[in-house]
Backbone bond lengths (Angstrom), bond angles and torsions (degrees), N, CA, C in turn:
res aa  C-N    CA-C-N  psi(-1)  N-CA   C-N-CA  omega(-1)  CA-C   N-CA-C  phi
1 X - - - 1.444 - - 1.531 107.52 -
2 X 1.325 116.08 130.84 1.463 119.03 -179.69 1.531 110.63 -75.06
3 X 1.326 115.42 166.13 1.460 121.55 -174.90 1.526 112.37 -61.13
4 X 1.318 117.00 -40.07 1.469 120.61 -178.75 1.530 110.49 -63.07
5 X 1.323 116.58 -42.38 1.462 120.71 178.56 1.519 110.55 -66.20
6 X 1.338 116.84 -41.08 1.470 120.49 178.15 1.525 111.18 -59.26
7 X 1.331 116.63 -44.86 1.466 120.35 179.44 1.524 111.27 -63.37
8 X 1.331 116.14 -39.29 1.461 121.07 179.15 1.527 110.49 -62.59
9 X 1.329 116.42 -50.04 1.465 120.62 -178.49 1.526 110.31 -64.45
10 X 1.319 116.64 -45.24 1.468 121.07 -178.37 1.528 111.38 -59.58
11 X 1.316 117.52 -38.71 1.466 120.67 -178.10 1.525 112.93 -73.53
12 X 1.334 117.79 -16.97 1.457 120.25 -176.33 1.527 114.48 -115.31
13 X 1.323 116.94 -15.12 1.467 120.02 -176.67 1.527 110.04 -64.60
14 X 1.305 115.45 132.64 1.460 120.26 179.60 1.523 111.20 -110.29
15 X 1.320 115.86 9.87 1.469 120.85 176.66 1.523 107.55 -155.84
16 X 1.316 117.46 163.44 1.475 119.45 179.26 1.533 110.92 -60.94
17 X 1.304 116.03 147.99 1.461 120.77 -179.72 1.529 109.37 -143.81
18 X 1.308 115.58 161.28 1.462 122.33 177.70 1.521 109.21 -113.47
19 X 1.308 115.62 144.44 1.461 121.37 174.13 1.523 106.60 -107.77
20 X 1.305 116.61 123.18 1.458 121.47 179.74 1.520 109.58 -96.47
21 X 1.304 116.07 125.76 1.461 122.71 -179.97 1.530 108.74 -116.19
22 X 1.322 117.86 150.96 1.469 119.31 176.69 1.531 110.49 -70.50
23 X 1.325 115.50 154.90 1.465 120.08 173.73 1.521 108.78 -62.18
24 X 1.316 116.81 152.75 1.469 120.45 -179.04 1.525 112.04 -62.22
25 X 1.327 117.38 -25.80 1.468 120.75 -179.78 1.538 112.02 -105.37
26 X 1.317 116.54 21.47 1.466 120.25 -178.25 1.522 110.60 -61.21
27 X 1.336 115.37 141.24 1.459 121.70 175.79 1.526 107.87 -114.97
28 X 1.318 115.53 141.62 1.455 120.69 -177.31 1.522 109.38 -112.76
29 X 1.316 116.46 144.36 1.460 120.05 179.68 1.524 110.99 -70.53
30 X 1.341 116.94 -25.69 1.458 120.16 -178.16 1.526 108.93 -160.49
31 X 1.316 115.98 139.23 1.461 122.12 174.04 1.522 106.81 -122.99
32 X 1.313 116.08 125.38 1.461 120.93 -179.11 1.522 108.14 -115.20
33 X 1.330 115.94 126.80 1.460 121.06 177.74 1.518 108.57 -119.31
34 X 1.319 115.64 140.40 1.460 121.59 178.87 1.520 109.44 -120.65
35 X 1.315 116.69 134.07 1.455 121.93 173.01 1.523 106.51 -100.09
36 X 1.310 116.24 106.64 1.463 120.51 -176.46 1.526 112.14 -100.27
37 X 1.324 116.93 8.22 1.465 120.24 -175.59 1.528 112.99 -65.48
38 X 1.315 118.25 -22.79 1.464 120.80 -179.12 1.529 113.64 -98.24
39 X 1.326 117.45 3.50 1.462 119.74 -179.28 1.524 109.06 -80.03
40 X 1.323 115.84 126.07 1.461 121.45 178.31 1.532 109.18 -71.72
41 X 1.341 117.96 145.99 1.470 119.35 175.82 1.526 110.61 -53.22
42 X 1.325 115.28 145.72 1.458 121.74 -175.45 1.526 110.47 -111.35
43 X 1.311 115.77 155.31 1.458 122.34 174.38 1.525 107.57 -129.49
44 X 1.344 115.56 137.40 1.461 120.15 178.11 1.522 108.81 -89.80
45 X 1.309 115.14 132.10 1.463 121.71 179.04 1.524 108.85 -105.07
46 X 1.342 117.01 166.43 1.465 118.77 178.82 1.530 109.85 -58.48
47 X 1.189 118.92 147.35 1.450 135.70 5.00 1.518 110.80 -120.41
48 X 1.316 116.78 26.44 1.460 120.17 -175.85 1.526 110.13 -155.22
49 X 1.340 117.67 143.70 1.468 119.25 174.09 1.531 112.37 -59.95
50 X 1.329 116.58 -20.61 1.464 119.94 178.45 1.532 111.78 -74.52
51 X 1.311 117.12 -16.93 1.464 121.70 -179.77 1.530 108.53 -87.55
52 X 1.316 116.02 77.01 1.465 120.45 -176.45 1.520 111.28 -111.53
53 X 1.322 114.00 155.17 1.462 121.47 176.15 1.521 107.51 -142.81
54 X 1.334 117.55 153.36 1.463 119.32 172.69 1.527 109.84 -60.86
55 X 1.325 116.43 140.81 1.463 121.29 -177.72 1.525 111.46 -52.80
56 X 1.326 117.34 -38.69 1.459 121.51 -178.69 1.516 114.43 -63.75
57 X 1.337 117.52 -19.04 1.464 121.00 179.56 1.529 112.58 -90.91
58 X 1.315 117.06 -6.99 1.460 120.89 -176.66 1.524 108.14 -105.99
59 X 1.331 115.15 102.37 1.461 120.69 -177.46 1.518 110.15 -131.57
60 X 1.315 115.00 151.58 1.466 122.27 174.86 1.524 113.10 53.14
61 X 1.321 115.82 43.25 1.461 120.52 177.00 1.522 107.93 -112.68
62 X 1.323 116.11 125.52 1.459 120.30 177.45 1.523 108.70 -73.46
63 X 1.315 116.13 128.03 1.463 121.07 178.63 1.518 107.80 -96.77
64 X 1.337 116.10 120.48 1.457 119.78 177.66 1.523 112.28 -116.55
65 X 1.339 115.88 -6.01 1.461 120.10 176.27 1.518 108.98 -151.93
66 X 1.332 115.45 136.18 1.463 121.19 176.56 1.518 108.24 -128.02
67 X 1.324 116.48 132.84 1.462 121.72 178.61 1.520 107.82 -114.38
68 X 1.312 115.35 123.57 1.462 121.89 177.30 1.515 106.56 -112.03
69 X 1.321 116.28 121.11 1.458 119.70 177.68 1.504 112.55 107.72
70 X 1.327 116.35 -135.87 1.447 124.85 -175.93 1.521 110.20 72.06
71 X 1.320 116.43 -148.62 1.461 120.33 -175.30 1.522 112.70 -75.80
72 X 1.321 118.00 -20.48 1.464 119.76 -174.37 1.516 114.20 -92.46
73 X 1.308 119.05 -36.21 1.463 121.55 -178.86 1.518 110.39 -146.23
74 X 1.304 116.33 56.00 1.454 120.73 -177.04 1.510 114.64 -108.20
75 X 1.339 117.24 17.91 1.468 119.86 178.08 1.527 109.35 -74.77
76 X 1.319 116.50 159.33 1.461 120.91 178.46 1.521 110.20 -57.70
77 X 1.312 116.76 -40.77 1.471 122.02 178.00 1.537 110.57 -58.12
78 X 1.324 117.36 -41.60 1.468 121.60 179.26 1.527 111.12 -65.78
79 X 1.330 116.23 -41.60 1.463 119.90 -179.84 1.524 110.96 -66.68
80 X 1.324 116.78 -35.77 1.474 120.11 176.98 1.526 110.99 -64.89
81 X 1.320 116.59 -41.93 1.472 120.29 178.07 1.527 109.69 -61.68
82 X 1.332 116.43 -45.11 1.469 120.37 179.16 1.526 110.50 -61.90
83 X 1.330 117.23 -40.66 1.465 120.82 179.50 1.526 110.99 -63.06
84 X 1.337 116.60 -39.03 1.470 120.03 178.17 1.527 110.69 -64.58
85 X 1.319 116.31 -40.26 1.468 120.51 179.76 1.530 110.50 -66.62
86 X 1.327 117.04 -40.46 1.466 121.43 -176.05 1.528 113.75 -82.81
87 X 1.323 117.92 -15.67 1.470 121.50 -175.92 1.533 110.97 -55.83
88 X 1.334 114.99 127.03 1.458 120.65 179.09 1.517 113.99 79.75
89 X 1.320 117.13 3.05 1.462 121.14 -179.44 1.522 109.52 -117.72
90 X 1.324 116.02 168.27 1.461 121.60 175.91 1.518 108.77 -125.10
91 X 1.315 115.35 145.53 1.462 120.77 173.82 1.523 106.88 -75.12
92 X 1.311 116.76 136.46 1.470 122.38 179.83 1.529 109.43 -53.91
93 X 1.334 117.84 138.87 1.472 120.73 -178.82 1.530 113.81 -55.92
94 X 1.319 117.82 -26.76 1.459 120.77 -179.48 1.518 113.94 -88.84
95 X 1.337 116.83 6.42 1.468 120.77 -178.25 1.521 109.61 -116.20
96 X 1.306 115.32 128.97 1.461 121.44 174.00 1.525 106.85 -90.20
97 X 1.330 117.17 119.25 1.464 121.89 -179.05 1.527 108.60 -109.10
98 X 1.320 115.84 118.58 1.463 122.17 -176.90 1.525 107.84 -113.13
99 X 1.333 116.13 129.14 1.462 120.84 177.84 1.520 107.59 -114.70
100 X 1.346 115.55 120.34 1.460 121.54 -175.64 1.525 110.36 -123.54
101 X 1.332 118.18 101.42 1.463 119.12 174.56 1.531 109.85 -59.54
102 X 1.322 115.65 149.51 1.465 120.55 -176.52 1.516 114.49 -70.59
103 X 1.328 117.40 -17.56 1.463 121.03 179.47 1.523 109.07 -157.95
104 X 1.316 115.52 168.70 1.459 119.57 177.11 1.523 109.94 -64.11
105 X 1.337 117.59 -36.40 1.462 120.45 179.59 1.523 111.05 -64.36
106 X 1.325 117.34 -41.07 1.470 120.32 177.13 1.526 109.32 -62.56
107 X 1.317 117.10 -41.65 1.467 121.21 177.66 1.522 110.61 -58.50
108 X 1.333 116.64 -48.67 1.465 120.63 -179.22 1.522 111.21 -64.46
109 X 1.329 117.07 -40.77 1.471 120.80 178.45 1.524 111.03 -64.48
110 X 1.320 117.11 -34.90 1.467 121.34 -178.46 1.528 111.80 -70.70
111 X 1.318 117.45 -23.80 1.460 121.00 179.91 1.524 112.67 -72.92
112 X 1.314 116.62 -20.95 1.474 120.84 -175.67 1.504 111.22 -80.20
């Protein structure tokens, strides 16, 4: 378990828990590595997060609704990034901007 995951679990665990690690000599049937350095940023189009396209392919589209958060980017860290981007700016009057924390806990943490 990586450090970020450990911190997440530790901050939310309400009872003792065990972390299971592989043996030092563990052998795996398959190791898959992905090089994502060449993947262009993606944008989700209506009506599903699965309906994505590379940003470069999405041109001349009027945006009338923007969703920040939900199941795909609703972590507190994501909401903070969005807040930094929006700070000092206004959403266009013709755009409905919806912010959806990924969980009730993220919502409560964001209020502080």
